[in-house]
N, CA, C and O of each residue as an XYZ file, in Angstrom:
316
protein
N     -50.696   -102.267    -59.195
C     -51.134   -100.928    -58.895
C     -52.325   -100.955    -57.941
O     -52.362   -100.176    -56.988
N     -53.288   -101.825    -58.174
C     -54.469   -101.871    -57.315
C     -54.115   -102.298    -55.896
O     -54.765   -101.860    -54.946
N     -53.091   -103.150    -55.731
C     -52.667   -103.550    -54.386
C     -52.204   -102.342    -53.587
O     -52.537   -102.200    -52.410
N     -51.437   -101.476    -54.233
C     -50.956   -100.265    -53.563
C     -52.134    -99.369    -53.209
O     -52.192    -98.821    -52.109
N     -53.072    -99.219    -54.137
C     -54.235    -98.372    -53.875
C     -55.049    -98.910    -52.707
O     -55.475    -98.148    -51.839
N     -55.264   -100.216    -52.684
C     -56.029   -100.800    -51.585
C     -55.297   -100.644    -50.257
O     -55.925   -100.415    -49.224
N     -53.995   -100.763    -50.281
C     -53.203   -100.559    -49.069
C     -53.369    -99.131    -48.555
O     -53.532    -98.911    -47.355
N     -53.328    -98.174    -49.463
C     -53.505    -96.766    -49.077
C     -54.911    -96.526    -48.530
O     -55.084    -95.768    -47.576
N     -55.902    -97.159    -49.122
C     -57.267    -96.996    -48.634
C     -57.417    -97.591    -47.239
O     -58.106    -97.024    -46.391
N     -56.780    -98.719    -46.999
C     -56.811    -99.301    -45.656
C     -56.197    -98.328    -44.649
O     -56.685    -98.197    -43.527
N     -55.132    -97.652    -45.057
C     -54.473    -96.677    -44.201
C     -55.445    -95.532    -43.884
O     -55.542    -95.098    -42.736
N     -56.158    -95.049    -44.899
C     -57.127    -93.968    -44.692
C     -58.209    -94.419    -43.717
O     -58.507    -93.733    -42.739
N     -58.786    -95.574    -43.998
C     -59.898    -96.064    -43.188
C     -59.463    -96.432    -41.778
O     -60.245    -96.334    -40.832
N     -58.206    -96.857    -41.643
C     -57.688    -97.210    -40.327
C     -57.268    -96.016    -39.500
O     -56.965    -96.159    -38.315
N     -57.245    -94.837    -40.105
C     -56.885    -93.619    -39.389
C     -55.406    -93.494    -39.087
O     -55.016    -92.745    -38.191
N     -54.572    -94.223    -39.826
C     -53.135    -94.146    -39.595
C     -52.605    -92.789    -40.040
O     -53.167    -92.149    -40.929
N     -51.514    -92.363    -39.406
C     -50.861    -91.113    -39.791
C     -50.308    -91.234    -41.203
O     -49.813    -92.289    -41.600
N     -50.396    -90.161    -41.945
C     -49.892    -90.138    -43.312
C     -48.906    -88.989    -43.456
O     -49.155    -87.892    -42.955
N     -47.789    -89.228    -44.136
C     -46.916    -88.118    -44.497
C     -47.581    -87.388    -45.657
O     -48.559    -87.886    -46.215
N     -47.075    -86.231    -46.026
C     -47.674    -85.469    -47.124
C     -47.667    -86.259    -48.420
O     -48.666    -86.285    -49.139
N     -46.535    -86.910    -48.726
C     -46.463    -87.708    -49.956
C     -47.436    -88.870    -49.914
O     -48.107    -89.159    -50.905
N     -47.518    -89.546    -48.758
C     -48.451    -90.657    -48.620
C     -49.891    -90.180    -48.739
O     -50.740    -90.882    -49.289
N     -50.167    -88.984    -48.223
C     -51.524    -88.446    -48.306
C     -51.921    -88.232    -49.758
O     -53.050    -88.540    -50.141
N     -51.003    -87.706    -50.578
C     -51.306    -87.534    -52.001
C     -51.553    -88.879    -52.670
O     -52.477    -89.014    -53.472
N     -50.732    -89.875    -52.346
C     -50.919    -91.207    -52.917
C     -52.234    -91.810    -52.454
O     -52.946    -92.436    -53.239
N     -52.557    -91.623    -51.179
C     -53.811    -92.148    -50.652
C     -54.999    -91.459    -51.311
O     -55.988    -92.110    -51.649
N     -54.907    -90.149    -51.495
C     -55.993    -89.422    -52.150
C     -56.133    -89.847    -53.605
O     -57.250    -89.945    -54.114
N     -55.019    -90.099    -54.277
C     -55.077    -90.586    -55.653
C     -55.731    -91.963    -55.691
O     -56.548    -92.238    -56.570
N     -55.378    -92.822    -54.753
C     -55.986    -94.154    -54.688
C     -57.487    -94.046    -54.454
O     -58.272    -94.754    -55.085
N     -57.879    -93.168    -53.556
C     -59.294    -92.960    -53.275
C     -60.021    -92.439    -54.510
O     -61.103    -92.919    -54.848
N     -59.429    -91.462    -55.180
C     -60.038    -90.908    -56.394
C     -60.164    -91.979    -57.475
O     -61.185    -92.052    -58.159
N     -59.136    -92.805    -57.630
C     -59.191    -93.877    -58.642
C     -60.312    -94.858    -58.340
O     -61.067    -95.245    -59.232
N     -60.418    -95.255    -57.088
C     -61.467    -96.196    -56.708
C     -62.849    -95.616    -56.986
O     -63.717    -96.293    -57.537
N     -63.045    -94.366    -56.602
C     -64.344    -93.730    -56.826
C     -64.615    -93.502    -58.311
O     -65.754    -93.638    -58.759
N     -63.581    -93.156    -59.078
C     -63.755    -92.971    -60.526
C     -64.111    -94.302    -61.186
O     -64.965    -94.357    -62.070
N     -63.453    -95.363    -60.750
C     -63.739    -96.695    -61.290
C     -65.195    -97.069    -61.013
O     -65.886    -97.578    -61.895
N     -65.651    -96.820    -59.803
C     -67.040    -97.116    -59.457
C     -68.000    -96.241    -60.256
O     -69.030    -96.718    -60.732
N     -67.665    -94.972    -60.402
C     -68.526    -94.053    -61.151
C     -68.602    -94.434    -62.622
O     -69.624    -94.213    -63.272
N     -67.527    -95.004    -63.148
C     -67.481    -95.367    -64.570
C     -68.104    -96.731    -64.852
O     -68.080    -97.192    -65.993
N     -68.652    -97.374    -63.846
C     -69.212    -98.716    -64.024
C     -70.315    -98.749    -65.077
O     -70.517    -99.770    -65.734
N     -71.022    -97.646    -65.239
C     -72.087    -97.605    -66.249
C     -71.576    -97.100    -67.600
O     -72.363    -96.836    -68.508
N     -70.255    -96.968    -67.725
C     -69.667    -96.575    -69.000
C     -69.308    -95.110    -69.122
O     -68.681    -94.708    -70.103
N     -69.691    -94.308    -68.154
C     -69.355    -92.885    -68.206
C     -69.296    -92.340    -66.788
O     -69.801    -92.956    -65.849
N     -68.683    -91.193    -66.647
C     -68.611    -90.538    -65.343
C     -69.373    -89.220    -65.458
O     -68.982    -88.333    -66.217
N     -70.451    -89.100    -64.708
C     -71.280    -87.894    -64.754
C     -70.560    -86.730    -64.078
O     -69.721    -86.931    -63.200
N     -70.892    -85.536    -64.488
C     -70.278    -84.335    -63.912
C     -70.559    -84.249    -62.410
O     -69.697    -83.810    -61.649
N     -71.745    -84.659    -61.978
C     -72.050    -84.633    -60.544
C     -71.145    -85.591    -59.772
O     -70.764    -85.308    -58.636
N     -70.801    -86.719    -60.382
C     -69.887    -87.665    -59.736
C     -68.488    -87.068    -59.638
O     -67.813    -87.222    -58.620
N     -68.056    -86.394    -60.686
C     -66.745    -85.727    -60.659
C     -66.692    -84.675    -59.545
O     -65.713    -84.591    -58.803
N     -67.753    -83.881    -59.440
C     -67.803    -82.835    -58.412
C     -67.784    -83.435    -57.011
O     -67.141    -82.897    -56.110
N     -68.491    -84.549    -56.828
C     -68.532    -85.202    -55.528
C     -67.149    -85.712    -55.130
O     -66.735    -85.551    -53.983
N     -66.439    -86.322    -56.066
C     -65.098    -86.841    -55.785
C     -64.139    -85.688    -55.492
O     -63.344    -85.770    -54.556
N     -64.204    -84.623    -56.279
C     -63.339    -83.457    -56.053
C     -63.623    -82.828    -54.688
O     -62.694    -82.433    -53.984
N     -64.886    -82.734    -54.317
C     -65.259    -82.182    -53.014
C     -64.698    -83.033    -51.886
O     -64.213    -82.504    -50.886
N     -64.761    -84.333    -52.042
C     -64.198    -85.235    -51.036
C     -62.695    -85.009    -50.876
O     -62.182    -84.983    -49.757
N     -61.994    -84.846    -51.997
C     -60.548    -84.600    -51.938
C     -60.239    -83.280    -51.234
O     -59.288    -83.199    -50.456
N     -61.034    -82.253    -51.501
C     -60.837    -80.957    -50.839
C     -61.095    -81.101    -49.335
O     -60.362    -80.535    -48.524
N     -62.113    -81.840    -48.970
C     -62.403    -82.048    -47.547
C     -61.302    -82.839    -46.851
O     -61.122    -82.730    -45.638
N     -60.570    -83.632    -47.621
C     -59.434    -84.374    -47.054
C     -58.191    -83.503    -46.947
O     -57.159    -83.963    -46.459
N     -58.273    -82.235    -47.400
C     -57.159    -81.314    -47.217
C     -56.465    -80.860    -48.487
O     -55.534    -80.057    -48.421
N     -56.890    -81.351    -49.639
C     -56.289    -80.911    -50.900
C     -56.843    -79.534    -51.269
O     -57.984    -79.208    -50.940
N     -56.033    -78.737    -51.947
C     -56.553    -77.484    -52.497
C     -57.423    -77.840    -53.701
O     -57.294    -78.939    -54.240
N     -58.298    -76.947    -54.132
C     -59.093    -77.245    -55.327
C     -58.223    -77.554    -56.548
O     -58.580    -78.396    -57.372
N     -57.088    -76.874    -56.661
C     -56.189    -77.120    -57.794
C     -55.574    -78.517    -57.711
O     -55.497    -79.231    -58.711
N     -55.137    -78.899    -56.510
C     -54.570    -80.235    -56.316
C     -55.634    -81.306    -56.535
O     -55.355    -82.355    -57.116
N     -56.848    -81.040    -56.071
C     -57.942    -81.994    -56.284
C     -58.185    -82.185    -57.777
O     -58.396    -83.309    -58.234
N     -58.156    -81.098    -58.535
C     -58.347    -81.193    -59.990
C     -57.221    -81.993    -60.630
O     -57.461    -82.795    -61.532
N     -55.982    -81.775    -60.162
C     -54.839    -82.527    -60.691
C     -54.979    -84.018    -60.385
O     -54.745    -84.861    -61.251
N     -55.362    -84.332    -59.157
C     -55.551    -85.733    -58.780
C     -56.691    -86.367    -59.572
O     -56.618    -87.537    -59.949
N     -57.736    -85.596    -59.820
C     -58.868    -86.104    -60.612
C     -58.416    -86.443    -62.031
O     -58.770    -87.494    -62.566
N     -57.635    -85.551    -62.636
C     -57.139    -85.826    -63.993
C     -56.279    -87.082    -64.012
O     -56.411    -87.924    -64.901
N     -55.397    -87.199    -63.023
C     -54.515    -88.371    -62.952
C     -55.330    -89.646    -62.720
O     -55.059    -90.676    -63.338
N     -56.311    -89.580    -61.846
C     -57.160    -90.749    -61.572
C     -57.916    -91.167    -62.825
O     -58.037    -92.355    -63.120
N     -58.420    -90.189    -63.552
C     -59.156    -90.503    -64.781
C     -58.244    -91.184    -65.803
O     -58.664    -92.109    -66.499
N     -56.989    -90.719    -65.889
C     -56.020    -91.356    -66.792
C     -55.765    -92.803    -66.379
O     -55.746    -93.701    -67.220
N     -55.569    -93.021    -65.085
C     -55.273    -94.364    -64.595
C     -56.450    -95.312    -64.784
O     -56.269    -96.473    -65.150
N     -57.650    -94.812    -64.534
C     -58.845    -95.649    -64.661
C     -59.119    -95.997    -66.114
O     -59.593    -97.093    -66.411
N     -58.824    -95.073    -67.021
C     -59.123    -95.318    -68.439
C     -58.111    -96.244    -69.104
O     -58.363    -96.734    -70.205
N     -56.964    -96.497    -68.455
C     -55.942    -97.389    -69.035
C     -56.369    -98.833    -69.047
O     -55.617    -99.695    -69.502
């Protein structure tokens, strides 16, 4: 799973074109990476959650989609 996420992040950072489905996967990978980093101290602060959600919205997600991706990322990180 992490290999796929890292591949998607490379795509984001490299500025490659993304299809809509790939963009959702890339945003999920980005959210997971940031959630994992935020949870390094054992918890994820509300300000960290807001920052990640804001980043997803700036990448083109609606607030509702950003919230959905955040929930999914939190599930994946907690596994």
